Jmol script that loads the backbone (N, CA, C; Angstrom):
load data "model"
ATOM      1  N   UNK A   1      -4.863  13.694 -14.115  1.00  0.00           N
ATOM      2  CA  UNK A   1      -5.429  13.021 -12.950  1.00  0.00           C
ATOM      3  C   UNK A   1      -5.963  11.647 -13.321  1.00  0.00           C
ATOM      4  N   UNK A   2      -6.603  11.521 -14.470  1.00  0.00           N
ATOM      5  CA  UNK A   2      -7.145  10.231 -14.875  1.00  0.00           C
ATOM      6  C   UNK A   2      -6.045   9.210 -15.131  1.00  0.00           C
ATOM      7  N   UNK A   3      -4.931   9.651 -15.686  1.00  0.00           N
ATOM      8  CA  UNK A   3      -3.811   8.734 -15.927  1.00  0.00           C
ATOM      9  C   UNK A   3      -3.251   8.237 -14.602  1.00  0.00           C
ATOM     10  N   UNK A   4      -3.162   9.134 -13.643  1.00  0.00           N
ATOM     11  CA  UNK A   4      -2.673   8.748 -12.318  1.00  0.00           C
ATOM     12  C   UNK A   4      -3.592   7.716 -11.664  1.00  0.00           C
ATOM     13  N   UNK A   5      -4.892   7.899 -11.794  1.00  0.00           N
ATOM     14  CA  UNK A   5      -5.841   6.929 -11.238  1.00  0.00           C
ATOM     15  C   UNK A   5      -5.693   5.567 -11.900  1.00  0.00           C
ATOM     16  N   UNK A   6      -5.518   5.556 -13.192  1.00  0.00           N
ATOM     17  CA  UNK A   6      -5.341   4.288 -13.907  1.00  0.00           C
ATOM     18  C   UNK A   6      -4.066   3.600 -13.444  1.00  0.00           C
ATOM     19  N   UNK A   7      -2.998   4.350 -13.273  1.00  0.00           N
ATOM     20  CA  UNK A   7      -1.729   3.771 -12.798  1.00  0.00           C
ATOM     21  C   UNK A   7      -1.901   3.207 -11.393  1.00  0.00           C
ATOM     22  N   UNK A   8      -2.590   3.948 -10.529  1.00  0.00           N
ATOM     23  CA  UNK A   8      -2.818   3.476  -9.159  1.00  0.00           C
ATOM     24  C   UNK A   8      -3.613   2.182  -9.164  1.00  0.00           C
ATOM     25  N   UNK A   9      -4.687   2.136  -9.947  1.00  0.00           N
ATOM     26  CA  UNK A   9      -5.515   0.926  -9.991  1.00  0.00           C
ATOM     27  C   UNK A   9      -4.759  -0.255 -10.584  1.00  0.00           C
ATOM     28  N   UNK A  10      -3.913  -0.006 -11.570  1.00  0.00           N
ATOM     29  CA  UNK A  10      -3.127  -1.096 -12.159  1.00  0.00           C
ATOM     30  C   UNK A  10      -2.125  -1.641 -11.137  1.00  0.00           C
ATOM     31  N   UNK A  11      -1.480  -0.749 -10.404  1.00  0.00           N
ATOM     32  CA  UNK A  11      -0.509  -1.191  -9.391  1.00  0.00           C
ATOM     33  C   UNK A  11      -1.202  -2.024  -8.314  1.00  0.00           C
ATOM     34  N   UNK A  12      -2.356  -1.555  -7.833  1.00  0.00           N
ATOM     35  CA  UNK A  12      -3.084  -2.323  -6.828  1.00  0.00           C
ATOM     36  C   UNK A  12      -3.576  -3.657  -7.389  1.00  0.00           C
ATOM     37  N   UNK A  13      -3.992  -3.689  -8.650  1.00  0.00           N
ATOM     38  CA  UNK A  13      -4.464  -4.939  -9.256  1.00  0.00           C
ATOM     39  C   UNK A  13      -3.328  -5.940  -9.391  1.00  0.00           C
ATOM     40  N   UNK A  14      -2.168  -5.484  -9.812  1.00  0.00           N
ATOM     41  CA  UNK A  14      -1.019  -6.388  -9.945  1.00  0.00           C
ATOM     42  C   UNK A  14      -0.603  -6.915  -8.566  1.00  0.00           C
ATOM     43  N   UNK A  15      -0.586  -6.038  -7.573  1.00  0.00           N
ATOM     44  CA  UNK A  15      -0.242  -6.477  -6.212  1.00  0.00           C
ATOM     45  C   UNK A  15      -1.253  -7.494  -5.690  1.00  0.00           C
ATOM     46  N   UNK A  16      -2.539  -7.282  -5.986  1.00  0.00           N
ATOM     47  CA  UNK A  16      -3.567  -8.229  -5.543  1.00  0.00           C
ATOM     48  C   UNK A  16      -3.399  -9.574  -6.243  1.00  0.00           C
ATOM     49  N   UNK A  17      -3.077  -9.563  -7.522  1.00  0.00           N
ATOM     50  CA  UNK A  17      -2.870 -10.832  -8.242  1.00  0.00           C
ATOM     51  C   UNK A  17      -1.669 -11.592  -7.705  1.00  0.00           C
ATOM     52  N   UNK A  18      -0.592 -10.888  -7.424  1.00  0.00           N
ATOM     53  CA  UNK A  18       0.587 -11.540  -6.848  1.00  0.00           C
ATOM     54  C   UNK A  18       0.260 -12.112  -5.469  1.00  0.00           C
ATOM     55  N   UNK A  19      -0.504 -11.372  -4.694  1.00  0.00           N
ATOM     56  CA  UNK A  19      -0.898 -11.851  -3.368  1.00  0.00           C
ATOM     57  C   UNK A  19      -1.805 -13.069  -3.465  1.00  0.00           C
ATOM     58  N   UNK A  20      -2.751 -13.045  -4.402  1.00  0.00           N
ATOM     59  CA  UNK A  20      -3.604 -14.220  -4.608  1.00  0.00           C
ATOM     60  C   UNK A  20      -2.788 -15.435  -5.022  1.00  0.00           C
ATOM     61  N   UNK A  21      -1.779 -15.199  -5.828  1.00  0.00           N
ATOM     62  CA  UNK A  21      -0.903 -16.306  -6.236  1.00  0.00           C
ATOM     63  C   UNK A  21      -0.204 -16.905  -5.011  1.00  0.00           C
ATOM     64  N   UNK A  22       0.247 -16.067  -4.091  1.00  0.00           N
ATOM     65  CA  UNK A  22       0.903 -16.570  -2.878  1.00  0.00           C
ATOM     66  C   UNK A  22      -0.089 -17.318  -1.997  1.00  0.00           C
ATOM     67  N   UNK A  23      -1.343 -16.883  -1.963  1.00  0.00           N
ATOM     68  CA  UNK A  23      -2.353 -17.596  -1.185  1.00  0.00           C
ATOM     69  C   UNK A  23      -2.587 -18.979  -1.773  1.00  0.00           C
ATOM     70  N   UNK A  24      -2.612 -19.076  -3.083  1.00  0.00           N
ATOM     71  CA  UNK A  24      -2.888 -20.356  -3.735  1.00  0.00           C
ATOM     72  C   UNK A  24      -1.712 -21.319  -3.606  1.00  0.00           C
ATOM     73  N   UNK A  25      -0.485 -20.865  -3.856  1.00  0.00           N
ATOM     74  CA  UNK A  25       0.651 -21.789  -3.886  1.00  0.00           C
ATOM     75  C   UNK A  25       1.486 -21.763  -2.613  1.00  0.00           C
ATOM     76  N   UNK A  26       1.116 -20.933  -1.641  1.00  0.00           N
ATOM     77  CA  UNK A  26       1.916 -20.824  -0.425  1.00  0.00           C
ATOM     78  C   UNK A  26       2.221 -22.175   0.187  1.00  0.00           C
ATOM     79  N   UNK A  27       3.482 -22.463   0.432  1.00  0.00           N
ATOM     80  CA  UNK A  27       3.808 -23.796   0.934  1.00  0.00           C
ATOM     81  C   UNK A  27       3.339 -24.057   2.370  1.00  0.00           C
ATOM     82  N   UNK A  28       3.152 -23.024   3.150  1.00  0.00           N
ATOM     83  CA  UNK A  28       2.727 -23.256   4.534  1.00  0.00           C
ATOM     84  C   UNK A  28       1.512 -22.390   4.855  1.00  0.00           C
ATOM     85  N   UNK A  29       0.889 -22.723   5.967  1.00  0.00           N
ATOM     86  CA  UNK A  29      -0.287 -21.965   6.387  1.00  0.00           C
ATOM     87  C   UNK A  29       0.105 -20.546   6.793  1.00  0.00           C
ATOM     88  N   UNK A  30       1.307 -20.360   7.299  1.00  0.00           N
ATOM     89  CA  UNK A  30       1.735 -19.018   7.678  1.00  0.00           C
ATOM     90  C   UNK A  30       1.946 -18.133   6.452  1.00  0.00           C
ATOM     91  N   UNK A  31       2.461 -18.696   5.354  1.00  0.00           N
ATOM     92  CA  UNK A  31       2.578 -17.934   4.109  1.00  0.00           C
ATOM     93  C   UNK A  31       1.211 -17.479   3.627  1.00  0.00           C
ATOM     94  N   UNK A  32       0.269 -18.377   3.692  1.00  0.00           N
ATOM     95  CA  UNK A  32      -1.093 -18.028   3.265  1.00  0.00           C
ATOM     96  C   UNK A  32      -1.715 -16.997   4.195  1.00  0.00           C
ATOM     97  N   UNK A  33      -1.450 -17.081   5.483  1.00  0.00           N
ATOM     98  CA  UNK A  33      -2.001 -16.116   6.437  1.00  0.00           C
ATOM     99  C   UNK A  33      -1.424 -14.727   6.200  1.00  0.00           C
ATOM    100  N   UNK A  34      -0.134 -14.645   5.978  1.00  0.00           N
ATOM    101  CA  UNK A  34       0.488 -13.350   5.701  1.00  0.00           C
ATOM    102  C   UNK A  34      -0.038 -12.777   4.391  1.00  0.00           C
ATOM    103  N   UNK A  35      -0.185 -13.631   3.387  1.00  0.00           N
ATOM    104  CA  UNK A  35      -0.709 -13.161   2.103  1.00  0.00           C
ATOM    105  C   UNK A  35      -2.147 -12.678   2.229  1.00  0.00           C
ATOM    106  N   UNK A  36      -2.946 -13.358   3.038  1.00  0.00           N
ATOM    107  CA  UNK A  36      -4.326 -12.890   3.217  1.00  0.00           C
ATOM    108  C   UNK A  36      -4.360 -11.560   3.963  1.00  0.00           C
ATOM    109  N   UNK A  37      -3.447 -11.355   4.907  1.00  0.00           N
ATOM    110  CA  UNK A  37      -3.357 -10.052   5.580  1.00  0.00           C
ATOM    111  C   UNK A  37      -2.943  -8.961   4.594  1.00  0.00           C
ATOM    112  N   UNK A  38      -2.016  -9.286   3.724  1.00  0.00           N
ATOM    113  CA  UNK A  38      -1.594  -8.319   2.707  1.00  0.00           C
ATOM    114  C   UNK A  38      -2.750  -7.992   1.769  1.00  0.00           C
ATOM    115  N   UNK A  39      -3.532  -8.999   1.400  1.00  0.00           N
ATOM    116  CA  UNK A  39      -4.673  -8.755   0.523  1.00  0.00           C
ATOM    117  C   UNK A  39      -5.721  -7.873   1.206  1.00  0.00           C
ATOM    118  N   UNK A  40      -5.981  -8.127   2.477  1.00  0.00           N
ATOM    119  CA  UNK A  40      -6.909  -7.264   3.210  1.00  0.00           C
ATOM    120  C   UNK A  40      -6.379  -5.836   3.305  1.00  0.00           C
ATOM    121  N   UNK A  41      -5.084  -5.687   3.491  1.00  0.00           N
ATOM    122  CA  UNK A  41      -4.488  -4.362   3.545  1.00  0.00           C
ATOM    123  C   UNK A  41      -4.601  -3.657   2.200  1.00  0.00           C
ATOM    124  N   UNK A  42      -4.416  -4.406   1.111  1.00  0.00           N
ATOM    125  CA  UNK A  42      -4.570  -3.817  -0.217  1.00  0.00           C
ATOM    126  C   UNK A  42      -6.004  -3.352  -0.452  1.00  0.00           C
ATOM    127  N   UNK A  43      -6.962  -4.144  -0.023  1.00  0.00           N
ATOM    128  CA  UNK A  43      -8.366  -3.746  -0.174  1.00  0.00           C
ATOM    129  C   UNK A  43      -8.631  -2.485   0.641  1.00  0.00           C
ATOM    130  N   UNK A  44      -8.083  -2.426   1.849  1.00  0.00           N
ATOM    131  CA  UNK A  44      -8.256  -1.234   2.662  1.00  0.00           C
ATOM    132  C   UNK A  44      -7.620  -0.009   2.012  1.00  0.00           C
ATOM    133  N   UNK A  45      -6.458  -0.182   1.417  1.00  0.00           N
ATOM    134  CA  UNK A  45      -5.796   0.939   0.740  1.00  0.00           C
ATOM    135  C   UNK A  45      -6.600   1.421  -0.461  1.00  0.00           C
ATOM    136  N   UNK A  46      -7.160   0.488  -1.216  1.00  0.00           N
ATOM    137  CA  UNK A  46      -7.982   0.873  -2.366  1.00  0.00           C
ATOM    138  C   UNK A  46      -9.221   1.629  -1.902  1.00  0.00           C
ATOM    139  N   UNK A  47      -9.882   1.136  -0.858  1.00  0.00           N
ATOM    140  CA  UNK A  47     -11.058   1.831  -0.341  1.00  0.00           C
ATOM    141  C   UNK A  47     -10.693   3.208   0.224  1.00  0.00           C
ATOM    142  N   UNK A  48      -9.572   3.289   0.901  1.00  0.00           N
ATOM    143  CA  UNK A  48      -9.123   4.576   1.428  1.00  0.00           C
ATOM    144  C   UNK A  48      -8.772   5.554   0.323  1.00  0.00           C
ATOM    145  N   UNK A  49      -8.112   5.057  -0.718  1.00  0.00           N
ATOM    146  CA  UNK A  49      -7.793   5.921  -1.856  1.00  0.00           C
ATOM    147  C   UNK A  49      -9.065   6.393  -2.551  1.00  0.00           C
ATOM    148  N   UNK A  50     -10.034   5.500  -2.682  1.00  0.00           N
ATOM    149  CA  UNK A  50     -11.303   5.882  -3.303  1.00  0.00           C
ATOM    150  C   UNK A  50     -12.020   6.942  -2.471  1.00  0.00           C
ATOM    151  N   UNK A  51     -11.965   6.809  -1.147  1.00  0.00           N
ATOM    152  CA  UNK A  51     -12.576   7.818  -0.283  1.00  0.00           C
ATOM    153  C   UNK A  51     -11.872   9.159  -0.434  1.00  0.00           C
ATOM    154  N   UNK A  52     -10.554   9.154  -0.499  1.00  0.00           N
ATOM    155  CA  UNK A  52      -9.808  10.398  -0.632  1.00  0.00           C
ATOM    156  C   UNK A  52     -10.040  11.056  -1.990  1.00  0.00           C
ATOM    157  N   UNK A  53     -10.120  10.258  -3.032  1.00  0.00           N
ATOM    158  CA  UNK A  53     -10.315  10.805  -4.377  1.00  0.00           C
ATOM    159  C   UNK A  53     -11.708  11.399  -4.527  1.00  0.00           C
ATOM    160  N   UNK A  54     -12.721  10.703  -4.012  1.00  0.00           N
ATOM    161  CA  UNK A  54     -14.103  11.156  -4.180  1.00  0.00           C
ATOM    162  C   UNK A  54     -14.616  12.016  -3.020  1.00  0.00           C
ATOM    163  N   UNK A  55     -13.766  12.316  -2.054  1.00  0.00           N
ATOM    164  CA  UNK A  55     -14.090  13.208  -0.942  1.00  0.00           C
ATOM    165  C   UNK A  55     -15.348  12.781  -0.176  1.00  0.00           C
ATOM    166  N   UNK A  56     -15.346  11.535   0.318  1.00  0.00           N
ATOM    167  CA  UNK A  56     -16.454  11.066   1.142  1.00  0.00           C
ATOM    168  C   UNK A  56     -15.927  10.091   2.192  1.00  0.00           C
ATOM    169  N   UNK A  57     -16.780   9.756   3.146  1.00  0.00           N
ATOM    170  CA  UNK A  57     -16.406   8.800   4.192  1.00  0.00           C
ATOM    171  C   UNK A  57     -17.446   7.694   4.327  1.00  0.00           C
ATOM    172  N   UNK A  58     -18.176   7.420   3.279  1.00  0.00           N
ATOM    173  CA  UNK A  58     -19.237   6.410   3.344  1.00  0.00           C
ATOM    174  C   UNK A  58     -18.708   5.003   3.545  1.00  0.00           C
ATOM    175  N   UNK A  59     -17.512   4.715   3.085  1.00  0.00           N
ATOM    176  CA  UNK A  59     -16.977   3.359   3.211  1.00  0.00           C
ATOM    177  C   UNK A  59     -16.106   3.179   4.460  1.00  0.00           C
ATOM    178  N   UNK A  60     -16.107   4.139   5.338  1.00  0.00           N
ATOM    179  CA  UNK A  60     -15.326   4.012   6.574  1.00  0.00           C
ATOM    180  C   UNK A  60     -15.763   2.834   7.444  1.00  0.00           C
ATOM    181  N   UNK A  61     -17.064   2.559   7.608  1.00  0.00           N
ATOM    182  CA  UNK A  61     -17.447   1.359   8.372  1.00  0.00           C
ATOM    183  C   UNK A  61     -16.933   0.065   7.739  1.00  0.00           C
ATOM    184  N   UNK A  62     -16.887   0.025   6.424  1.00  0.00           N
ATOM    185  CA  UNK A  62     -16.356  -1.162   5.744  1.00  0.00           C
ATOM    186  C   UNK A  62     -14.874  -1.316   6.059  1.00  0.00           C
ATOM    187  N   UNK A  63     -14.141  -0.221   6.071  1.00  0.00           N
ATOM    188  CA  UNK A  63     -12.723  -0.277   6.428  1.00  0.00           C
ATOM    189  C   UNK A  63     -12.526  -0.807   7.846  1.00  0.00           C
ATOM    190  N   UNK A  64     -13.352  -0.367   8.768  1.00  0.00           N
ATOM    191  CA  UNK A  64     -13.238  -0.835  10.150  1.00  0.00           C
ATOM    192  C   UNK A  64     -13.536  -2.328  10.269  1.00  0.00           C
ATOM    193  N   UNK A  65     -14.531  -2.795   9.542  1.00  0.00           N
ATOM    194  CA  UNK A  65     -14.869  -4.220   9.576  1.00  0.00           C
ATOM    195  C   UNK A  65     -13.749  -5.050   8.968  1.00  0.00           C
ATOM    196  N   UNK A  66     -13.189  -4.595   7.855  1.00  0.00           N
ATOM    197  CA  UNK A  66     -12.087  -5.323   7.226  1.00  0.00           C
ATOM    198  C   UNK A  66     -10.882  -5.373   8.162  1.00  0.00           C
ATOM    199  N   UNK A  67     -10.594  -4.274   8.840  1.00  0.00           N
ATOM    200  CA  UNK A  67      -9.474  -4.254   9.789  1.00  0.00           C
ATOM    201  C   UNK A  67      -9.711  -5.227  10.936  1.00  0.00           C
ATOM    202  N   UNK A  68     -10.936  -5.270  11.456  1.00  0.00           N
ATOM    203  CA  UNK A  68     -11.242  -6.190  12.550  1.00  0.00           C
ATOM    204  C   UNK A  68     -11.127  -7.639  12.100  1.00  0.00           C
ATOM    205  N   UNK A  69     -11.620  -7.941  10.914  1.00  0.00           N
ATOM    206  CA  UNK A  69     -11.509  -9.309  10.392  1.00  0.00           C
ATOM    207  C   UNK A  69     -10.042  -9.697  10.232  1.00  0.00           C
ATOM    208  N   UNK A  70      -9.234  -8.778   9.744  1.00  0.00           N
ATOM    209  CA  UNK A  70      -7.809  -9.071   9.591  1.00  0.00           C
ATOM    210  C   UNK A  70      -7.120  -9.345  10.903  1.00  0.00           C
ATOM    211  N   UNK A  71      -7.407  -8.529  11.911  1.00  0.00           N
ATOM    212  CA  UNK A  71      -6.770  -8.708  13.220  1.00  0.00           C
ATOM    213  C   UNK A  71      -7.215 -10.017  13.862  1.00  0.00           C
ATOM    214  N   UNK A  72      -8.528 -10.256  13.889  1.00  0.00           N
ATOM    215  CA  UNK A  72      -9.017 -11.481  14.527  1.00  0.00           C
ATOM    216  C   UNK A  72      -8.600 -12.726  13.754  1.00  0.00           C
ATOM    217  N   UNK A  73      -8.528 -12.628  12.442  1.00  0.00           N
ATOM    218  CA  UNK A  73      -8.060 -13.753  11.638  1.00  0.00           C
ATOM    219  C   UNK A  73      -6.604 -14.078  11.920  1.00  0.00           C
ATOM    220  N   UNK A  74      -5.775 -13.053  12.015  1.00  0.00           N
ATOM    221  CA  UNK A  74      -4.355 -13.275  12.313  1.00  0.00           C
ATOM    222  C   UNK A  74      -4.162 -13.881  13.698  1.00  0.00           C
ATOM    223  N   UNK A  75      -4.931 -13.399  14.657  1.00  0.00           N
ATOM    224  CA  UNK A  75      -4.821 -13.941  16.019  1.00  0.00           C
ATOM    225  C   UNK A  75      -5.250 -15.397  16.054  1.00  0.00           C
ATOM    226  N   UNK A  76      -6.335 -15.714  15.383  1.00  0.00           N
ATOM    227  CA  UNK A  76      -6.807 -17.105  15.413  1.00  0.00           C
ATOM    228  C   UNK A  76      -5.843 -18.043  14.700  1.00  0.00           C
ATOM    229  N   UNK A  77      -5.260 -17.613  13.609  1.00  0.00           N
ATOM    230  CA  UNK A  77      -4.287 -18.457  12.909  1.00  0.00           C
ATOM    231  C   UNK A  77      -3.039 -18.635  13.761  1.00  0.00           C
ATOM    232  N   UNK A  78      -2.582 -17.568  14.410  1.00  0.00           N
ATOM    233  CA  UNK A  78      -1.404 -17.682  15.272  1.00  0.00           C
ATOM    234  C   UNK A  78      -1.660 -18.640  16.431  1.00  0.00           C
ATOM    235  N   UNK A  79      -2.839 -18.577  17.003  1.00  0.00           N
ATOM    236  CA  UNK A  79      -3.169 -19.505  18.103  1.00  0.00           C
ATOM    237  C   UNK A  79      -3.259 -20.939  17.600  1.00  0.00           C
ATOM    238  N   UNK A  80      -3.818 -21.138  16.399  1.00  0.00           N
ATOM    239  CA  UNK A  80      -3.917 -22.475  15.829  1.00  0.00           C
ATOM    240  C   UNK A  80      -2.539 -23.052  15.560  1.00  0.00           C
ATOM    241  N   UNK A  81      -1.654 -22.266  14.985  1.00  0.00           N
ATOM    242  CA  UNK A  81      -0.305 -22.750  14.683  1.00  0.00           C
ATOM    243  C   UNK A  81       0.464 -23.004  15.969  1.00  0.00           C
ATOM    244  N   UNK A  82       0.317 -22.150  16.975  1.00  0.00           N
ATOM    245  CA  UNK A  82       1.011 -22.355  18.248  1.00  0.00           C
ATOM    246  C   UNK A  82       0.526 -23.617  18.931  1.00  0.00           C
ATOM    247  N   UNK A  83      -0.771 -23.868  18.894  1.00  0.00           N
ATOM    248  CA  UNK A  83      -1.322 -25.076  19.510  1.00  0.00           C
ATOM    249  C   UNK A  83      -0.858 -26.327  18.742  1.00  0.00           C
ATOM    250  N   UNK A  84      -0.782 -26.229  17.435  1.00  0.00           N
ATOM    251  CA  UNK A  84      -0.348 -27.361  16.617  1.00  0.00           C
ATOM    252  C   UNK A  84       1.124 -27.661  16.863  1.00  0.00           C
ATOM    253  N   UNK A  85       1.954 -26.604  17.071  1.00  0.00           N
ATOM    254  CA  UNK A  85       3.374 -26.812  17.351  1.00  0.00           C
ATOM    255  C   UNK A  85       3.600 -27.431  18.732  1.00  0.00           C
ATOM    256  N   UNK A  86       2.744 -27.134  19.697  1.00  0.00           N
ATOM    257  CA  UNK A  86       2.867 -27.722  21.037  1.00  0.00           C
ATOM    258  C   UNK A  86       2.536 -29.207  21.018  1.00  0.00           C
ATOM    259  N   UNK A  87       1.621 -29.616  20.149  1.00  0.00           N
ATOM    260  CA  UNK A  87       1.222 -31.032  20.068  1.00  0.00           C
ATOM    261  C   UNK A  87       2.306 -31.894  19.462  1.00  0.00           C
ATOM    262  N   UNK A  88       3.181 -31.336  18.695  1.00  0.00           N
ATOM    263  CA  UNK A  88       4.208 -32.152  18.024  1.00  0.00           C
ATOM    264  C   UNK A  88       5.366 -32.398  18.890  1.00  0.00           C
TER     265      UNK A  88
END
end "model"
wireframe off; spacefill off
backbone 0.3
color backbone group
Protein backbone atom coordinates (compact mmCIF):
# COMPACT_ATOMS: atom_id res chain seq x y z
CA UNK A 1 0.00 0.00 0.00
CA UNK A 2 2.81 2.43 0.80
CA UNK A 3 4.47 1.82 -2.56
CA UNK A 4 1.18 2.52 -4.30
CA UNK A 5 0.79 5.81 -2.42
CA UNK A 6 4.30 6.87 -3.39
CA UNK A 7 3.60 6.05 -7.05
CA UNK A 8 0.33 8.01 -6.93
CA UNK A 9 2.01 11.05 -5.38
CA UNK A 10 4.87 10.93 -7.88
CA UNK A 11 2.44 10.76 -10.82
CA UNK A 12 0.45 13.72 -9.49
CA UNK A 13 3.66 15.69 -8.82
CA UNK A 14 4.97 15.11 -12.34
CA UNK A 15 1.59 16.09 -13.82
CA UNK A 16 1.56 19.26 -11.69
CA UNK A 17 5.08 20.19 -12.81
CA UNK A 18 4.19 19.70 -16.47
CA UNK A 19 1.06 21.79 -15.97
CA UNK A 20 3.04 24.55 -14.25
CA UNK A 21 5.44 24.52 -17.17
CA UNK A 22 2.51 25.06 -19.57
CA UNK A 23 1.25 27.94 -17.41
CA UNK A 24 4.66 29.60 -17.53
CA UNK A 25 5.47 29.15 -21.24
CA UNK A 26 1.95 28.95 -22.68
CA UNK A 27 1.92 31.02 -25.84
CA UNK A 28 -1.63 32.27 -25.38
CA UNK A 29 -3.94 33.18 -22.54
CA UNK A 30 -6.21 30.26 -23.43
CA UNK A 31 -3.33 27.79 -23.02
CA UNK A 32 -2.63 29.23 -19.61
CA UNK A 33 -6.33 29.12 -18.68
CA UNK A 34 -6.65 25.46 -19.64
CA UNK A 35 -3.46 24.63 -17.77
CA UNK A 36 -4.70 26.40 -14.65
CA UNK A 37 -7.96 24.41 -14.86
CA UNK A 38 -5.93 21.22 -15.16
CA UNK A 39 -3.85 22.23 -12.14
CA UNK A 40 -6.98 22.90 -10.09
CA UNK A 41 -8.34 19.52 -11.15
CA UNK A 42 -5.10 17.84 -10.10
CA UNK A 43 -5.29 19.50 -6.69
CA UNK A 44 -8.88 18.32 -6.35
CA UNK A 45 -7.88 14.78 -7.29
CA UNK A 46 -5.07 14.77 -4.73
CA UNK A 47 -7.40 16.03 -2.01
CA UNK A 48 -10.04 13.49 -3.00
CA UNK A 49 -7.50 10.67 -2.98
CA UNK A 50 -6.27 11.79 0.43
CA UNK A 51 -9.85 11.77 1.74
CA UNK A 52 -10.45 8.28 0.37
CA UNK A 53 -7.18 6.91 1.74
CA UNK A 54 -7.62 8.38 5.23
CA UNK A 55 -11.40 7.76 5.39
CA UNK A 56 -12.55 11.30 6.22
CA UNK A 57 -14.47 14.18 4.65
CA UNK A 58 -12.85 17.14 6.39
CA UNK A 59 -11.46 18.61 3.17
CA UNK A 60 -14.76 18.46 1.28
CA UNK A 61 -15.44 22.22 1.75
CA UNK A 62 -12.00 22.93 0.29
CA UNK A 63 -12.86 20.80 -2.74
CA UNK A 64 -16.08 22.75 -3.25
CA UNK A 65 -14.28 26.09 -3.04
CA UNK A 66 -11.60 24.96 -5.49
CA UNK A 67 -14.29 23.77 -7.92
CA UNK A 68 -16.13 27.09 -7.67
CA UNK A 69 -12.94 29.07 -8.25
CA UNK A 70 -12.17 26.94 -11.30
CA UNK A 71 -15.62 27.40 -12.81
CA UNK A 72 -15.81 31.14 -12.18
CA UNK A 73 -12.23 31.62 -13.36
CA UNK A 74 -12.92 29.79 -16.62
CA UNK A 75 -16.08 31.80 -17.22
CA UNK A 76 -14.35 35.11 -16.59
CA UNK A 77 -11.44 34.26 -18.88
CA UNK A 78 -13.82 33.12 -21.62
CA UNK A 79 -15.77 36.37 -21.35
CA UNK A 80 -12.54 38.40 -21.41
CA UNK A 81 -11.26 36.62 -24.52
CA UNK A 82 -14.65 36.91 -26.26
CA UNK A 83 -14.83 40.63 -25.52
CA UNK A 84 -11.24 41.11 -26.72
CA UNK A 85 -12.01 39.24 -29.98
CA UNK A 86 -15.06 41.46 -30.63
CA UNK A 87 -12.93 44.61 -30.30
CA UNK A 88 -10.51 43.51 -33.00
